[in-house]
GUMAR-735743 format. One record per residue: residue in three letters; x, y, z of N, C-alpha, C in turn; chain. Coordinates in steps of 0.001 Angstrom, whole numbers, plus 500000, padded with zeros to 6 digits. Layout:
# residues N
<r><aa>ALA</aa><n_X>X</n_X><n_Y>Y</n_Y><n_Z>Z</n_Z><ca_X>X</ca_X><ca_Y>Y</ca_Y><ca_Z>Z</ca_Z><c_X>X</c_X><c_Y>Y</c_Y><c_Z>Z</c_Z><ch>A</ch></r>
...
This chain:
# residues 68
<r><aa>UNK</aa><n_X>500844</n_X><n_Y>498813</n_Y><n_Z>500000</n_Z><ca_X>500000</ca_X><ca_Y>500000</ca_Y><ca_Z>500000</ca_Z><c_X>500883</c_X><c_Y>501242</c_Y><c_Z>500000</c_Z><ch>A</ch></r>
<r><aa>UNK</aa><n_X>500637</n_X><n_Y>502150</n_Y><n_Z>499082</n_Z><ca_X>501415</ca_X><ca_Y>503376</ca_Y><ca_Z>498980</ca_Z><c_X>500822</c_X><c_Y>504425</c_Y><c_Z>499917</c_Z><ch>A</ch></r>
<r><aa>UNK</aa><n_X>501719</n_X><n_Y>505022</n_Y><n_Z>500688</n_Z><ca_X>501302</ca_X><ca_Y>506083</ca_Y><ca_Z>501611</ca_Z><c_X>500833</c_X><c_Y>507301</c_Y><c_Z>500822</c_Z><ch>A</ch></r>
<r><aa>UNK</aa><n_X>499822</n_X><n_Y>507982</n_Y><n_Z>501363</n_Z><ca_X>499299</ca_X><ca_Y>509171</ca_Y><ca_Z>500699</ca_Z><c_X>500400</c_X><c_Y>510216</c_Y><c_Z>500516</c_Z><ch>A</ch></r>
<r><aa>UNK</aa><n_X>500417</n_X><n_Y>510828</n_Y><n_Z>499346</n_Z><ca_X>501417</ca_X><ca_Y>511845</ca_Y><ca_Z>499013</ca_Z><c_X>500734</c_X><c_Y>513176</c_Y><c_Z>498755</c_Z><ch>A</ch></r>
<r><aa>UNK</aa><n_X>501440</n_X><n_Y>514240</n_Y><n_Z>499075</n_Z><ca_X>500939</ca_X><ca_Y>515587</ca_Y><ca_Z>498826</ca_Z><c_X>501951</c_X><c_Y>516276</c_Y><c_Z>497918</c_Z><ch>A</ch></r>
<r><aa>UNK</aa><n_X>501475</n_X><n_Y>516763</n_Y><n_Z>496787</n_Z><ca_X>502376</ca_X><ca_Y>517390</ca_Y><ca_Z>495810</ca_Z><c_X>502803</c_X><c_Y>518773</c_Y><c_Z>496279</c_Z><ch>A</ch></r>
<r><aa>UNK</aa><n_X>503857</n_X><n_Y>519250</n_Y><n_Z>495667</n_Z><ca_X>504346</ca_X><ca_Y>520593</ca_Y><ca_Z>495960</ca_Z><c_X>503263</c_X><c_Y>521631</c_Y><c_Z>495658</c_Z><ch>A</ch></r>
<r><aa>UNK</aa><n_X>502552</n_X><n_Y>521446</n_Y><n_Z>494562</n_Z><ca_X>501482</ca_X><ca_Y>522371</ca_Y><ca_Z>494199</ca_Z><c_X>500362</c_X><c_Y>522345</c_Y><c_Z>495235</c_Z><ch>A</ch></r>
<r><aa>UNK</aa><n_X>500042</n_X><n_Y>521175</n_Y><n_Z>495762</n_Z><ca_X>499014</ca_X><ca_Y>521070</ca_Y><ca_Z>496796</ca_Z><c_X>499460</c_X><c_Y>521779</c_Y><c_Z>498075</c_Z><ch>A</ch></r>
<r><aa>UNK</aa><n_X>500749</n_X><n_Y>521652</n_Y><n_Z>498417</n_Z><ca_X>501279</ca_X><ca_Y>522344</ca_Y><ca_Z>499595</ca_Z><c_X>501137</c_X><c_Y>523856</c_Y><c_Z>499442</c_Z><ch>A</ch></r>
<r><aa>UNK</aa><n_X>501405</n_X><n_Y>524354</n_Y><n_Z>498249</n_Z><ca_X>501268</ca_X><ca_Y>525790</ca_Y><ca_Z>497989</ca_Z><c_X>499839</c_X><c_Y>526251</c_Y><c_Z>498279</c_Z><ch>A</ch></r>
<r><aa>UNK</aa><n_X>498863</n_X><n_Y>525446</n_Y><n_Z>497879</n_Z><ca_X>497454</ca_X><ca_Y>525787</ca_Y><ca_Z>498119</ca_Z><c_X>497093</c_X><c_Y>525635</c_Y><c_Z>499594</c_Z><ch>A</ch></r>
<r><aa>UNK</aa><n_X>497533</n_X><n_Y>524552</n_Y><n_Z>500222</n_Z><ca_X>497217</ca_X><ca_Y>524293</ca_Y><ca_Z>501633</ca_Z><c_X>497701</c_X><c_Y>525429</c_Y><c_Z>502526</c_Z><ch>A</ch></r>
<r><aa>UNK</aa><n_X>498943</n_X><n_Y>525867</n_Y><n_Z>502293</n_Z><ca_X>499557</ca_X><ca_Y>526888</ca_Y><ca_Z>503152</ca_Z><c_X>499428</c_X><c_Y>528310</c_Y><c_Z>502587</c_Z><ch>A</ch></r>
<r><aa>UNK</aa><n_X>498829</n_X><n_Y>528450</n_Y><n_Z>501426</n_Z><ca_X>498663</ca_X><ca_Y>529755</ca_Y><ca_Z>500766</ca_Z><c_X>499997</c_X><c_Y>530484</c_Y><c_Z>500595</c_Z><ch>A</ch></r>
<r><aa>UNK</aa><n_X>500965</n_X><n_Y>529760</n_Y><n_Z>500042</n_Z><ca_X>502294</ca_X><ca_Y>530321</ca_Y><ca_Z>499791</ca_Z><c_X>502709</c_X><c_Y>529993</c_Y><c_Z>498363</c_Z><ch>A</ch></r>
<r><aa>UNK</aa><n_X>503806</n_X><n_Y>530597</n_Y><n_Z>497927</n_Z><ca_X>504292</ca_X><ca_Y>530338</ca_Y><ca_Z>496578</ca_Z><c_X>505382</c_X><c_Y>529271</c_Y><c_Z>496569</c_Z><ch>A</ch></r>
<r><aa>UNK</aa><n_X>505830</n_X><n_Y>528955</n_Y><n_Z>495360</n_Z><ca_X>506842</ca_X><ca_Y>527920</ca_Y><ca_Z>495146</ca_Z><c_X>508133</c_X><c_Y>528235</c_Y><c_Z>495886</c_Z><ch>A</ch></r>
<r><aa>UNK</aa><n_X>508565</n_X><n_Y>529494</n_Y><n_Z>495858</n_Z><ca_X>509820</ca_X><ca_Y>529883</ca_Y><ca_Z>496525</ca_Z><c_X>509751</c_X><c_Y>529639</c_Y><c_Z>498030</c_Z><ch>A</ch></r>
<r><aa>UNK</aa><n_X>508585</n_X><n_Y>529852</n_Y><n_Z>498614</n_Z><ca_X>508426</ca_X><ca_Y>529627</ca_Y><ca_Z>500047</ca_Z><c_X>508558</c_X><c_Y>528142</c_Y><c_Z>500375</c_Z><ch>A</ch></r>
<r><aa>UNK</aa><n_X>507913</n_X><n_Y>527280</n_Y><n_Z>499593</n_Z><ca_X>508029</ca_X><ca_Y>525833</ca_Y><ca_Z>499819</ca_Z><c_X>509487</c_X><c_Y>525408</c_Y><c_Z>499685</c_Z><ch>A</ch></r>
<r><aa>UNK</aa><n_X>510176</n_X><n_Y>525907</n_Y><n_Z>498666</n_Z><ca_X>511590</ca_X><ca_Y>525559</ca_Y><ca_Z>498468</ca_Z><c_X>512443</c_X><c_Y>526046</c_Y><c_Z>499638</c_Z><ch>A</ch></r>
<r><aa>UNK</aa><n_X>512147</n_X><n_Y>527225</n_Y><n_Z>500175</n_Z><ca_X>512877</ca_X><ca_Y>527743</ca_Y><ca_Z>501331</ca_Z><c_X>512620</c_X><c_Y>526881</c_Y><c_Z>502567</c_Z><ch>A</ch></r>
<r><aa>UNK</aa><n_X>511389</n_X><n_Y>526405</n_Y><n_Z>502732</n_Z><ca_X>511081</ca_X><ca_Y>525530</ca_Y><ca_Z>503870</ca_Z><c_X>511857</c_X><c_Y>524216</c_Y><c_Z>503765</c_Z><ch>A</ch></r>
<r><aa>UNK</aa><n_X>512008</n_X><n_Y>523715</n_Y><n_Z>502552</n_Z><ca_X>512798</ca_X><ca_Y>522493</ca_Y><ca_Z>502348</ca_Z><c_X>514245</c_X><c_Y>522763</c_Y><c_Z>502749</c_Z><ch>A</ch></r>
<r><aa>UNK</aa><n_X>514806</n_X><n_Y>523846</n_Y><n_Z>502251</n_Z><ca_X>516212</ca_X><ca_Y>524177</ca_Y><ca_Z>502481</ca_Z><c_X>516495</c_X><c_Y>524608</c_Y><c_Z>503920</c_Z><ch>A</ch></r>
<r><aa>UNK</aa><n_X>515652</n_X><n_Y>525460</n_Y><n_Z>504481</n_Z><ca_X>515947</ca_X><ca_Y>526068</ca_Y><ca_Z>505782</ca_Z><c_X>515283</c_X><c_Y>525398</c_Y><c_Z>506982</c_Z><ch>A</ch></r>
<r><aa>UNK</aa><n_X>514226</n_X><n_Y>524630</n_Y><n_Z>506727</n_Z><ca_X>513472</ca_X><ca_Y>524060</ca_Y><ca_Z>507843</ca_Z><c_X>513243</c_X><c_Y>522560</c_Y><c_Z>507725</c_Z><ch>A</ch></r>
<r><aa>UNK</aa><n_X>513876</n_X><n_Y>521931</n_Y><n_Z>506755</n_Z><ca_X>513837</ca_X><ca_Y>520476</ca_Y><ca_Z>506658</ca_Z><c_X>512519</c_X><c_Y>519863</c_Y><c_Z>506218</c_Z><ch>A</ch></r>
<r><aa>UNK</aa><n_X>511699</n_X><n_Y>520619</n_Y><n_Z>505469</n_Z><ca_X>510479</ca_X><ca_Y>520023</ca_Y><ca_Z>504936</ca_Z><c_X>510888</c_X><c_Y>518807</c_Y><c_Z>504101</c_Z><ch>A</ch></r>
<r><aa>UNK</aa><n_X>510377</n_X><n_Y>517619</n_Y><n_Z>504430</n_Z><ca_X>510863</ca_X><ca_Y>516377</ca_Y><ca_Z>503801</ca_Z><c_X>510295</c_X><c_Y>516125</c_Y><c_Z>502403</c_Z><ch>A</ch></r>
<r><aa>UNK</aa><n_X>510665</n_X><n_Y>516967</n_Y><n_Z>501465</n_Z><ca_X>510193</ca_X><ca_Y>516868</ca_Y><ca_Z>500087</ca_Z><c_X>510983</c_X><c_Y>515786</c_Y><c_Z>499357</c_Z><ch>A</ch></r>
<r><aa>UNK</aa><n_X>510264</n_X><n_Y>514947</n_Y><n_Z>498632</n_Z><ca_X>510880</ca_X><ca_Y>513900</ca_Y><ca_Z>497824</ca_Z><c_X>510816</c_X><c_Y>514346</c_Y><c_Z>496367</c_Z><ch>A</ch></r>
<r><aa>UNK</aa><n_X>511954</n_X><n_Y>514314</n_Y><n_Z>495701</n_Z><ca_X>512021</ca_X><ca_Y>514729</ca_Y><ca_Z>494302</ca_Z><c_X>512144</c_X><c_Y>513493</c_Y><c_Z>493422</c_Z><ch>A</ch></r>
<r><aa>UNK</aa><n_X>511157</n_X><n_Y>513294</n_Y><n_Z>492568</n_Z><ca_X>511199</ca_X><ca_Y>512207</ca_Y><ca_Z>491598</ca_Z><c_X>511926</c_X><c_Y>512695</c_Y><c_Z>490348</c_Z><ch>A</ch></r>
<r><aa>UNK</aa><n_X>511542</n_X><n_Y>513861</n_Y><n_Z>489875</n_Z><ca_X>512226</ca_X><ca_Y>514547</ca_Y><ca_Z>488777</ca_Z><c_X>511902</c_X><c_Y>516030</c_Y><c_Z>488913</c_Z><ch>A</ch></r>
<r><aa>UNK</aa><n_X>512372</n_X><n_Y>516847</n_Y><n_Z>488004</n_Z><ca_X>512190</ca_X><ca_Y>518297</ca_Y><ca_Z>488151</ca_Z><c_X>510718</c_X><c_Y>518727</c_Y><c_Z>488156</c_Z><ch>A</ch></r>
<r><aa>UNK</aa><n_X>509838</n_X><n_Y>517868</n_Y><n_Z>487670</n_Z><ca_X>508412</ca_X><ca_Y>518215</ca_Y><ca_Z>487614</ca_Z><c_X>507562</c_X><c_Y>517412</c_Y><c_Z>488596</c_Z><ch>A</ch></r>
<r><aa>UNK</aa><n_X>508189</n_X><n_Y>516553</n_Y><n_Z>489379</n_Z><ca_X>507436</ca_X><ca_Y>515705</ca_Y><ca_Z>490299</ca_Z><c_X>508082</c_X><c_Y>515726</c_Y><c_Z>491681</c_Z><ch>A</ch></r>
<r><aa>UNK</aa><n_X>507483</n_X><n_Y>516510</n_Y><n_Z>492583</n_Z><ca_X>507980</ca_X><ca_Y>516632</ca_Y><ca_Z>493947</ca_Z><c_X>506794</c_X><c_Y>516486</c_Y><c_Z>494892</c_Z><ch>A</ch></r>
<r><aa>UNK</aa><n_X>507006</n_X><n_Y>515731</n_Y><n_Z>495965</n_Z><ca_X>505922</ca_X><ca_Y>515521</ca_Y><ca_Z>496901</ca_Z><c_X>506471</c_X><c_Y>515235</c_Y><c_Z>498291</c_Z><ch>A</ch></r>
<r><aa>UNK</aa><n_X>505580</n_X><n_Y>515234</n_Y><n_Z>499264</n_Z><ca_X>505916</ca_X><ca_Y>514862</ca_Y><ca_Z>500627</ca_Z><c_X>504885</c_X><c_Y>513815</c_Y><c_Z>501052</c_Z><ch>A</ch></r>
<r><aa>UNK</aa><n_X>505337</n_X><n_Y>512829</n_Y><n_Z>501796</n_Z><ca_X>504403</ca_X><ca_Y>511834</ca_Y><ca_Z>502321</ca_Z><c_X>503611</c_X><c_Y>512478</c_Y><c_Z>503457</c_Z><ch>A</ch></r>
<r><aa>UNK</aa><n_X>502323</n_X><n_Y>512146</n_Y><n_Z>503515</n_Z><ca_X>501426</ca_X><ca_Y>512775</ca_Y><ca_Z>504483</ca_Z><c_X>501923</c_X><c_Y>512605</c_Y><c_Z>505919</c_Z><ch>A</ch></r>
<r><aa>UNK</aa><n_X>502343</n_X><n_Y>511403</n_Y><n_Z>506297</n_Z><ca_X>502817</ca_X><ca_Y>511182</ca_Y><ca_Z>507668</ca_Z><c_X>504092</c_X><c_Y>511965</c_Y><c_Z>507959</c_Z><ch>A</ch></r>
<r><aa>UNK</aa><n_X>504980</n_X><n_Y>512083</n_Y><n_Z>506974</n_Z><ca_X>506206</ca_X><ca_Y>512861</ca_Y><ca_Z>507154</ca_Z><c_X>505877</c_X><c_Y>514338</c_Y><c_Z>507330</c_Z><ch>A</ch></r>
<r><aa>UNK</aa><n_X>504879</n_X><n_Y>514826</n_Y><n_Z>506600</n_Z><ca_X>504455</ca_X><ca_Y>516216</ca_Y><ca_Z>506731</ca_Z><c_X>503893</c_X><c_Y>516473</c_Y><c_Z>508125</c_Z><ch>A</ch></r>
<r><aa>UNK</aa><n_X>503080</n_X><n_Y>515549</n_Y><n_Z>508614</n_Z><ca_X>502509</ca_X><ca_Y>515698</ca_Y><ca_Z>509956</ca_Z><c_X>503605</c_X><c_Y>515725</c_Y><c_Z>511021</c_Z><ch>A</ch></r>
<r><aa>UNK</aa><n_X>504604</n_X><n_Y>514861</n_Y><n_Z>510896</n_Z><ca_X>505726</ca_X><ca_Y>514851</ca_Y><ca_Z>511847</ca_Z><c_X>506501</c_X><c_Y>516160</c_Y><c_Z>511774</c_Z><ch>A</ch></r>
<r><aa>UNK</aa><n_X>506725</n_X><n_Y>516658</n_Y><n_Z>510560</n_Z><ca_X>507438</ca_X><ca_Y>517918</ca_Y><ca_Z>510364</ca_Z><c_X>506687</c_X><c_Y>519059</c_Y><c_Z>511021</c_Z><ch>A</ch></r>
<r><aa>UNK</aa><n_X>505367</n_X><n_Y>519123</n_Y><n_Z>510804</n_Z><ca_X>504561</ca_X><ca_Y>520164</ca_Y><ca_Z>511423</ca_Z><c_X>504618</c_X><c_Y>520067</c_Y><c_Z>512949</c_Z><ch>A</ch></r>
<r><aa>UNK</aa><n_X>504510</n_X><n_Y>518847</n_Y><n_Z>513477</n_Z><ca_X>504573</ca_X><ca_Y>518645</ca_Y><ca_Z>514932</ca_Z><c_X>505900</c_X><c_Y>519122</c_Y><c_Z>515507</c_Z><ch>A</ch></r>
<r><aa>UNK</aa><n_X>506998</n_X><n_Y>518884</n_Y><n_Z>514779</n_Z><ca_X>508314</ca_X><ca_Y>519317</ca_Y><ca_Z>515273</ca_Z><c_X>508414</c_X><c_Y>520842</c_Y><c_Z>515297</c_Z><ch>A</ch></r>
<r><aa>UNK</aa><n_X>507776</n_X><n_Y>521506</n_Y><n_Z>514329</n_Z><ca_X>507773</ca_X><ca_Y>522976</ca_Y><ca_Z>514322</ca_Z><c_X>507019</c_X><c_Y>523510</c_Y><c_Z>515529</c_Z><ch>A</ch></r>
<r><aa>UNK</aa><n_X>505872</n_X><n_Y>522912</n_Y><n_Z>515810</n_Z><ca_X>505060</ca_X><ca_Y>523340</ca_Y><ca_Z>516956</ca_Z><c_X>505832</c_X><c_Y>523085</c_Y><c_Z>518253</c_Z><ch>A</ch></r>
<r><aa>UNK</aa><n_X>506402</n_X><n_Y>521901</n_Y><n_Z>518372</n_Z><ca_X>507144</ca_X><ca_Y>521525</ca_Y><ca_Z>519580</ca_Z><c_X>508307</c_X><c_Y>522483</c_Y><c_Z>519831</c_Z><ch>A</ch></r>
<r><aa>UNK</aa><n_X>509000</n_X><n_Y>522857</n_Y><n_Z>518778</n_Z><ca_X>510170</ca_X><ca_Y>523733</ca_Y><ca_Z>518900</ca_Z><c_X>509818</c_X><c_Y>525210</c_Y><c_Z>518751</c_Z><ch>A</ch></r>
<r><aa>UNK</aa><n_X>508519</n_X><n_Y>525501</n_Y><n_Z>518638</n_Z><ca_X>508019</ca_X><ca_Y>526877</ca_Y><ca_Z>518530</ca_Z><c_X>508685</c_X><c_Y>527653</c_Y><c_Z>517394</c_Z><ch>A</ch></r>
<r><aa>UNK</aa><n_X>508775</n_X><n_Y>526987</n_Y><n_Z>516247</n_Z><ca_X>509376</ca_X><ca_Y>527598</ca_Y><ca_Z>515060</ca_Z><c_X>508267</c_X><c_Y>528198</c_Y><c_Z>514211</c_Z><ch>A</ch></r>
<r><aa>UNK</aa><n_X>508411</n_X><n_Y>529474</n_Y><n_Z>513899</n_Z><ca_X>507443</ca_X><ca_Y>530155</ca_Y><ca_Z>513038</ca_Z><c_X>508038</c_X><c_Y>530251</c_Y><c_Z>511637</c_Z><ch>A</ch></r>
<r><aa>UNK</aa><n_X>507291</n_X><n_Y>529775</n_Y><n_Z>510666</n_Z><ca_X>507766</ca_X><ca_Y>529793</ca_Y><ca_Z>509293</ca_Z><c_X>507523</c_X><c_Y>531147</c_Y><c_Z>508656</c_Z><ch>A</ch></r>
<r><aa>UNK</aa><n_X>508383</n_X><n_Y>531486</n_Y><n_Z>507732</n_Z><ca_X>508280</ca_X><ca_Y>532735</ca_Y><ca_Z>506997</ca_Z><c_X>507640</c_X><c_Y>532461</c_Y><c_Z>505648</c_Z><ch>A</ch></r>
<r><aa>UNK</aa><n_X>506718</n_X><n_Y>533317</n_Y><n_Z>505267</n_Z><ca_X>506141</ca_X><ca_Y>533291</ca_Y><ca_Z>503932</ca_Z><c_X>507018</c_X><c_Y>534203</c_Y><c_Z>503086</c_Z><ch>A</ch></r>
<r><aa>UNK</aa><n_X>507917</n_X><n_Y>533648</n_Y><n_Z>502310</n_Z><ca_X>508895</ca_X><ca_Y>534417</ca_Y><ca_Z>501556</ca_Z><c_X>508261</c_X><c_Y>535297</c_Y><c_Z>500474</c_Z><ch>A</ch></r>
<r><aa>UNK</aa><n_X>507076</n_X><n_Y>534934</n_Y><n_Z>500049</n_Z><ca_X>506379</ca_X><ca_Y>535702</ca_Y><ca_Z>499024</ca_Z><c_X>505937</c_X><c_Y>537060</c_Y><c_Z>499617</c_Z><ch>A</ch></r>
<r><aa>UNK</aa><n_X>505524</n_X><n_Y>537067</n_Y><n_Z>500859</n_Z><ca_X>504995</ca_X><ca_Y>538276</ca_Y><ca_Z>501492</ca_Z><c_X>505936</c_X><c_Y>538853</c_Y><c_Z>502531</c_Z><ch>A</ch></r>
<r><aa>UNK</aa><n_X>507194</n_X><n_Y>538531</n_Y><n_Z>502436</n_Z><ca_X>508183</ca_X><ca_Y>539017</ca_Y><ca_Z>503400</ca_Z><c_X>508571</c_X><c_Y>540427</c_Y><c_Z>503099</c_Z><ch>A</ch></r>
């Protein structure tokens, strides 16, 4: 059974941010994005939930780079 995946484009809609912000979260905050190829990037749902929980636990506030 394949774990549910959330695409980069879906993340942009969920968090109301742009592509640059998602890429910055990957680089600066360890968002566990999996790259299949340049046009196919996603995160597993459970990995995203763990990532979000770690941000809350560590009281890390993310920056929306589009509106910075």
